N, C-alpha and C positions, 0 to 999 in steps of 0.2 A: 461133565467137566471138559472132556476132550473137544466138545463142540462149542465151547465158549468163544464168542466173537465171530462165529460162522453162521450166516443166515441159512437155515435148513428146515426141511420137513421133519416132523417129530417122529421119534421111534422110542420104544420102551427102554428104560435104563437096563444096562447089564455091565458086568465087569469085562473090560477089553484086555486081551492078552498080548496083542501086538498090532502094529500098523504095517500093512503090506501094499505095495503098488506094482510089484513085478509078478505077473501070472506064472512065470517059469519056476517060481519058488514055491515050496510047500508053505502052507499057512497054519498057524496054531489054531486049535479049537477056540472059538470065540474071539478070533482076530477080526479086524475089519480090513476090507480090500478097497483101495481107492482106485477108481477107474480113470486112467489118464489116456487121452487121445494123442498119439504120436504121429510121426510122418508115415510110418509103415504099418502100425498096429494100433488099434483102438481097444483099450482095456475094457470098455463096456461090453465087448463081444465075449469077454472071459468071465463076466460077472456070475453067471449061473454055475460055471465050472468051479469057481472059487468058493461059492456057497456049498457046493457038494464036497469040496475038500475040507470044509470045516469052518469057513468064515461065518460069523454071526450076522454081519451086515456088509453091504457094499455102498460106497459113497459114489454117487453118480451126478453128472450134470445133464444127462438125458433121461427122461422118464422111461424106465424099462418096465414099469407096471409090476415090479416085484414088491412083495410085502416087506422084504428085508432091506429095501433100499433107503438111503438117506440122500435126498435130492438137494444139491447145492447149486449156486450160480456158476462156480468155476472150480473144478476139482484140483487144478494145479495150486490155486490160491488156498484151497481147503487143506491140501496136503501140507503146505508150509505152516498153516495155523495149527493143524492137528499135531504136527511135529513139535512146534513150540510149546503147546499145552502138555504134550506127553512128557517133555523134559522140564516142566514147570517154569517155562518162560525165562530161560537163563539170559537171553539177550538184554533183558531189562536192567541187569546189573553191570553191563559192559558198555564202554564207549567204543563205537564202531568207526573205522576208517576204511573207505572203499577206494580201490584203484581200478580204473578201467581204461581201455585203449588197445590198440593193436600191439605196439611195442613198448617196452619199458616198465610194464606192470610189476614184473618180478623184482627188478632192480629197485624201484621206488618202494614197493611194499616191504621188501626185506630190509632195506636201509632204514626206513622209518622204524621198523621193529627194533633194529639194533640201536638206533639213537635213543628211543624211549627206554629200552632196558638199561643202557649206560647212564641215563639220567635218573635211574632209580624206580622206574615204573614197570611192574611186571606186565608183560605184553604177550598176547598170542598172535600167531601168524597163520593164515590160511592162504596157500599159494601153490603155484605150479610145481615148485621143488618139494616142499614139505608142508606139514602142519606142525607148528611148534607151540609149546606152552612154556613160556620163559625159555629155559635152557633144555627142556625136555622135548623129544621128538614124539609125536603122536603115533601110536602103533596100530590104531584101528584101520579098518578097510575103507577105501575111497573108491566110489564108482566113477567119479569124474576127476580129471587131473587138475582142474582149476577151481571152479566153484562147485562144491559138493551138492548132491541131491538134498532136499530139505531135511529128511530124517537124519541123515549123516551130519548135516550142518549144525542142527540144533543139539545133536549128541556132542559134537565138538564144543559148541558154546557152553553146554552144561559142564563139561570137563574143565574148560577154561575158567568158568565162574567159580566152580568148586576149588580150583587151584589159585584163587585170589588174583586173577588177572584183572587189571583195571582197563586196559585197552586191547582191542583186537584189530589188526590190520589184515585186510583180505583183498585178494585179486577178485574182481567181479567180471566175469566173462559176458559177452553179448548173448551167448546161448543161455547162460544162467539167468540173465535178466529177462530174455524172451520167454523162457520156460517158467518164470515166476518162482525160481528157487529161493529168492531172497524176499519174497512177498511178506509184508508185515514188519520188516526191519526198518529202522531209522538210523541213518549214518550221521554222525557229528560232522565229519568232513569227508568229501570224496574228491578224487582227482581224475582228470582226463589227460592222457599223455599225447595221443595222436590217433589218426585213423588212416590206414593204408590197406591195399587190397589183401584180403584174407577172408576165409570163411564164407565165400560167396556160394559155396555148395549148400550152405544152410540158409543164408539170407537173400540170395538171388541178386540183389543190387547193392551198391554202396550206400544208397539212400536208406534202404531197409536196415543195413548194418549200422549206420549212424543213428537211426531212430531207436534201435535196440540199446546202444550204448547210452543214449540220452535218457533212457528210463531211470538210470541210477540217480539222476539229479532231481527226479520227482520225489525221492525218498531221502534227500540229504538236506542238512541245514546250511552247509557251505560247499560251493563248487570251486575247486582249484583247477584252473584250465590253462593249458599250453596254447597261447595264441600265435605261436610261430607256425602251428599246423592250421591249414585252411579250414578244416572241419572244426577245430577248436575256436578259431576266430568267429565262426558262425555260432557255435554252441554258446559262447559267452553272452550272446544277446537273446538266447532262447530258453534258458533255464529259469525256473520259477524261484530259485533260492538265491541267497547272497553269492556273488561271484568274486573271485580273486584270480588275477591273471599272473602268468610268469612267462618270460621270454629271454632268448639270447640275442634278439635283434630289434624288437619293438619296445616302445614305451609301455611299461607294465607295472603292476604292483610290486613284482619281484623281478629285477632286471640284472642280467649278467653283462659285465664289460671287462676289457683287458684280458681276454681269454688266452691262455697259454696251454698247448697240448703236448703231451709226450706219451711214449709207450707205457709209462708208469701211472699216468693219470692226467687230471686236468686241474688247472688253477684259474681263478677268475675273481673278480670283485662283484659282490651282490649289494644292491641298494634296495632298502625298504624304508618304512616309516621310522625305524629305530636307528638308521644310519647306514654307513658303508662298511662292509666286512670283507676280509680276505678269505677265500674259500679254497680248500684243497680236497679233491675227491679222488681216491686211488683206483679208479677205473678209467681207461683211456676213451677218448672220443668226444666230439662236440655234442653228440646226442646224450652223453653222460653229464655234460654241463646242464642240459635241460632236465635230465632225471634228478640230479642233485638239487636243482632249483625247486623242482616239484616237492622234494623232501622238505626243504627249508620252509616253503610256503605252507605245506600241510601242518608241520610241527608248530609254526607260528600261529596258525589258526586254532590250534589246540591250546594256545595260551603259553607256549614255551618261548623263552627269549631267543631271538635269532643268534645273538652272540654265543650262547651256550650250545645251540644246535651246530653252529659252524665249527666250534672247538671240537665237538664230538665227531663230526664228519671227518676231520683230519686223521682221526685214529681208527676209523672204521675200515675193516679189511674188505677184500673183494668178495664176489659172489660166484658160487660154483656155476660153471657153464656160461658165464657172461664175460667175454673177452678174457678168458682165464688161460694163463700160460701153463702148458702141461709138459713142456720139454725143458730140461736143464742140462748143463754141461755139454751143449752142442753149439756149433757156430752159426746155427739158424734157430728160429723160434717157431714153436707150434702152439697155436691157441685153439681152444674150442669155444663155440658160441652157439646160443640157441636160435640165432637168426633163421627164420623159416618162412619169411615173406620177402618179396622182391625189395621193398623199401629197407627192411632190416639188413638184408644182405649187402645192399649198396652202402649203407651207413657203416657197417663193421669193416667192410673192405676199404672204404675211403679212409677210415681211421687208420687202418694198417698201412695204407699207402703213405700216409703222412709220417709214419713211424719207422720206415725202413729205407735203406739205400739199396737193398737188394730187390728180389722179385716178390710179388704177392701171388701165392698159389692158393686157389680156393677149391676145396673138396666139398661137394654138396649133393643133395638129392631132393626128392619130394615124397611126401607121405602118400600112401594109397588110400582110396576111399575118402579123399579130401578134395578141395577145390582144384580141379584139373586145369582151369583157365590160367592159373598162375605158373604152370610148369614152364612154358617157354619164356615167360617173363623172368623167372628165376635165372635162366641162362643169360638173358640180356643183362640182368643186374650183375651177375657174377663176371661177365665179360667186360663190363664197363671199367672196373678197377683192378682186374686181375691180369697177370702176365701169363698165367696158365691155369686151366680149369680141369678138375677131375670130377666127372659125373658118376655118381654111385647110387646105391640103394639107401633109402632112409628107413621108414617103417612101412613096408609095402602092403601090410595087412592082406586083404583078399584080392589084391591086384597082382598081375605079373610084373615083377620089378623091371624086367627088360622092356616091357611096353611103356612103363612110366618113363624110363630113360629115353626111349624114342621120342616121346612127347616133349621132354625137356630139350632134346637136341635140336628140335625145330627152331628154338630161340637163338641158336648160334648162326643161323643163316644170315649172311650179310655182315657178320662180325669177323674181325681179324684175329681175335684171341685164340691161340691153339688150345686144344682140349683132348682128353682121352676119356673113354667110358670103361669103367671096371665095376661090374655089378656087385660083387662081394665087397662089402664095406671095409672089412678088415684088410683084405688084399689091396684095396684102394689106398688105405692109410699106409700100408707097408710100401707100396709103390711110391707114394709121396715122399716118404722118409728116405728110401733108397736113392731117389733122384734129387734130393735136396741139395741146394748150393749155398755157399757161404752168404750170410746176411738175409737169406730168404725168410719170409713169414709165411708159414703154412696155416691157413685158416680152415679148420674143420667145422663146418657150420650146419645147423639144422637140428641137432639132437642135444647139444649143450650138456646139461646136468644129467640127462636121462641115462640110466644104467641098464637099459633093456632095448631090444628090437622086437617089433610086433610083426609076425609072419602070418602066413595063411591060416585061416580059421582062428584068428586071434591068439595063436600060440606065441607066448612071450618068452624070449630067451635072454639070458644075461649078456649085456653088451655095454661095457663102460669104456668110452673112448680114451679116458685118461689112463685106465689100466692097460688098454691095448697099446697105446703109445709107449708106455713104460716097458711092457713085455717085448715089443719089437726092438727098442733101443738096447735092452739087456741082451737080446739074442745077437745083435750086431756087435756089442762089446765083447761077448764071449768068443765070437768068431775071430775078432781082431786080436784077442789076447791068446 
């Protein structure tokens, strides 16, 4: 039963107790081990050891000459199908909406989920911030922050199907696509936001990065594409499914006009086949005009009336860690945002520049064990729209945070924007607050909604920037009183 839909060599029937793909974990007696070849380790080399640990069979794509092997064409694809079969194919009772791109995935996915729920459809969400089933937060473990590994993904689908969800909106990462975590799925509607430099440590080139994103539209019925992005303008002509375009600037199926921006949000008119509608979206920035257009287009392709979607958008609140104001009762403003690519940093800071008569102060860093090429580019992006920059640690992981900062600082060469480097991120935030001036906007970017920091040896400590800002402000108020 588990092997239904998978081309494989035969093996005698037996009761399976679990599916395992991580050789570092113990396996139950009569479990099956799926051998996955990764960048640094090939699971096939652990096949014999896992059999000794108690596995009844190993799923392989290389003939190891073992009597207990099940030979398949592709073990990554097999893992996805095995996981679907293990949980009795829950995806078949769900309507799937996929969102991919470098920036904007979380905003679009989360907002679609909120709109669908407000219109009376119970909806699941699988994203960077959370896994949600209607109003309930998923409490299970996740090994990947955006697109879960197949077994976890289908476990979540099972929970959503049993919870009577009709729709599931999910962020689909380039790595998730490349690693075939969503193999076998079919999306009713999928959206492409944009493509800017990120994850080149994984994909090597922007072309490879693009091709990974493009895979989503091979398994989608409708592609909703941002044609203001150069890669999107190319993608709209290359996907095999029905395409629907949206744009702030060009003629498209969903077009924004008469755009008005403020620190509280964006207003514009949208035109589609149903007419012209006034839109308000309570998150600032022209890029959020684009994000909300993507929401409207996706919902329309699901059969929802644009007029109803626009009405609900007006009442939809903001999203944690996305241009989120975290300071109150001060004569300056502090926001936190998840921007962690050069393009995203430019966009959020450009938006803040349009919203203040004071300075824009940017506090940022770069993650360790991630694309090192973008580090100086992050400095260039921050310098472009900031009056002052504070360079600090992000999630250093197994790298020396001071060395990461040195690589970032190279990007300030030739720039006139003043900066300071403070490695300890809490101390950096405190410095920014202590030196704040009236009407400043202090943009703390990179971590957004994250409530942790990842240090050496993957040690994760609690680190919530919203809490930290509140603590520092409270300390200041106590001293002043």
